N, C-alpha and C positions, 0 to 999 in steps of 0.2 A: 724643926720648921718654926715652931713657936719662938724659939730663941732668935732665929733670923728676923722675925717680925718685930720682936722687942728691940733688937739692935737697930733695925730700920727706923722705928719710932724715935729712939734716942737720937739718931743721926739727923732725922728730919727736924727735931726740936733745935738742934744746934744750927742747922741751916737757917731755920726761921729766925733765930736770934742774930745770926750774922747778917741776914737779910735786912733786919731793922737797922742794924749798925751801918750797913752799906747805904741804906736809904737816907738816914739822917746824918751820917758821917760823910767824909770826903776822902777819897784816896784809892789808888789803884791796888794797894796791898790788901785792903779789906775786900775789894771785889774779887781779887785773885784767890784769897782764902775761901771766900764763899763759893766760888766756882769749883774749887778743888773738892770742897765738902759735898757739893751737889753731884760731882762726878762719882764720888764714893757711894752716894745714895743711889745713883743710877745703876752702879754695879751691883749693889745689894738687891735692887729690884730685879735685875736680870738673874741673879742667883736664886732668888725666891721663885721666879717664873720657871726656871729649869727644874728646881725641886718639885714644884707642882706638876710639871709635865712628867717627871719621872714617877711620881706617885700614881698618876693615872694609868700607867702601863702595867 
């Protein structure tokens, strides 16, 4: 579980950097890349949530 949280942290840092690039840059490609990375972060959050629910049982 700790590994999942560390990976999540790394992915969030990447999304943050792409967010700055998207904010100050211009282009659909950058926005698309950022959204894809955000989708992966959302999936990681779901996986962590499922893991937590399984630990409670």
